[in-house]
N, C-alpha and C positions, 0 to 999 in steps of 0.2 A: 815471163812474167809467172809468178806463180798465181794459181786462185785464192783468194779469201775467203773464209769460209766463216767469217762473222757475220754480222747483220751491216756491218759498213761497205759503202762500195771500196772498189780495188784502187788503188793506189799507183798509178804510172808514172814513176820516177822518168824524168827527162833530165839526159844529160847534152852537155853544150854541142856534142856533135849532132843531135838527133835537129836542133835548129840550125842548123848552119846552112848559110845562104839564103834560111827566111829571116830571121831577126837577129839579130848581136844581145845575148844578154849577158848580163852582168850581176854574178853574185859577189857578196863585200861581206867579208872577215866575218863568217857566220860563228867562230869562236869564241871571238870579242865582243860585245856589243858596243856600238861604239858612244853609246853617253856614258861608260864606265872609264875611271883613271887607267890609263894616261890617255887617252885618244880623247880628250875636252875637243879639241880640232883635229881632225884628222888627216893629216896632210898628205901621210903618205897614202892611204887610201883614196883619198880624192886625188892624188897625181896618179896613182896609179888608175884610176878611174878615167881621169883625162886623156892618158894616153891611149889606152884601149878605147877608148871612143873614137879619137882622133885614127887610131888603126882602122877604123871599120867606117869612116866619115865617110859618106854619101848614100849608106844603106836608107829607106825610107821608112823604118820602123823600128824603133828601138826599145826594148823590155829591159827593167833591172828588177833582180828580187833579194832580197835579205830577210830578215827575221825581226827585226822592231818596224812599228809604225813608223812614219813621218808624223800624221795625225792619228786619233784615233778616239775612243769612245771611254776606253778606261783611265787612262794616264794622261797628264801634260802632254804637249808636244812634246817630242823630242829635236829640241835645238841643236842637238849634236849632226842632226843627220842634215841640216840645213846646208853645209857646203856641199854634201854629194847632190842632195836637191838641185840645187843652184849648178853644179856643173851639169846633172841631165838636162836640166830646162835651157841653159847654155845651147844643146845641142837638138834640141826640140825632143826628147824624149817621150814616149807615149804612154808606158802601164809602168807601174812598180806593184810588184806583188808582191805582201809582208805576212806575216802572221804574227804571231804572239797573243794578241788578244783572244780570248776562247769567246770569238763570237765571229761572224760575216758583214763587214761592211765596205759598201762601194763608195767611191766619193768620183764626183763631177772634175774634170779637167781644173787644177791646180796653178797658182801661180808660186814661186820659190817660198813667199813671205808668208802662205796660207790662206788664200783669198781665191771664192772661184774666179776661173781665168774668162775673159771676153771670149767671146767665138769659138772657145773651147782650144785657146791657145794654152794649154796646159798641159802636167801631167795628172793622169788619172791613178789615185791608186786603191788598190783592194786589199781588203784585208780578210784573209783567211785563216783561222785559227777552229774551227769546228773540226777538226780531225781527231782531236783529241781524247782526254779523259774526261773533259766538260767543257759546256758551255755557260758561260756567267751572264747575268742579269744586267742588262745596260744600267747605269746610275747616273747617268747624266743624258742633259737632252742632245740632240743632233747639234755637232758643232757645223759651222760653216762648208756647205759643199758637199756633205754628206746628202746620197740619193737614196740608199736604200741601207736597211739595216735590219740583221736577225740575231737574236740571242738565243734562240729557244730550240734550234735544231743543227744536228749534226751534218755534216754534209763535205762535197769537193765542188772546185770551181773547176768547169772546163773550160779552156781558153785557146781559143783555135787563134793564130796567127796566118797572115796571106800578106802577098805579096801587096802593101799600100794599106790593110785595113787588118783588122784583128775582132775578136768576140768574145766575149765569156759568159759565162752562165752558173750562176749555183744550183747545185743540184742537192737536194737533201737525202735523206738514206732513207727517205719512205718513197722515193724517184720523181717526187712533185719538184718541178723546177719554178722558184722564189722570184728570180731575178735573173736579168738577161741584159744584154747591152752590144751594141756594135759602134764600131765606129772608122772612120777611117784614120788614118796615120797622121800627125801631125808635121809633115813636110816643112 
């Protein structure tokens, strides 16, 4: 890892082998957003995800990450992602980490159709778009399930995965930790 000489924190890139044995992670088609044609219904992506999840059956925690958020603060809900979200929901995935929006937002456990899940029995989404060229002010009130939002600060998320639990913390570039959460895995 090279030192970052800018005012922003260092970016640590995790490769799939860095998380091997701890938590299966799923990166889906970063080169082609799912909401663009011809992937209105991303059959191949869903099929791949279901096969990969089946191959990792029995794991206690599941993390998935991709670029576009399922729910957000600037753009309408990305309905094309519902197929992936539903596949993850069926196997009780725990966290989906996304970017795209130039802000930070953490959602409570959500059902596949966008409602706060009872007793935490859903997938939590964390949107981290605070490491790019700008942060953008929110233009709408928080949607259902939003637990914390920050549209004023650059920062990074520290995500810690353990056997049976996970935690995250939003670290602003000034060193302040604005938001943190810890949860058990949805088993």
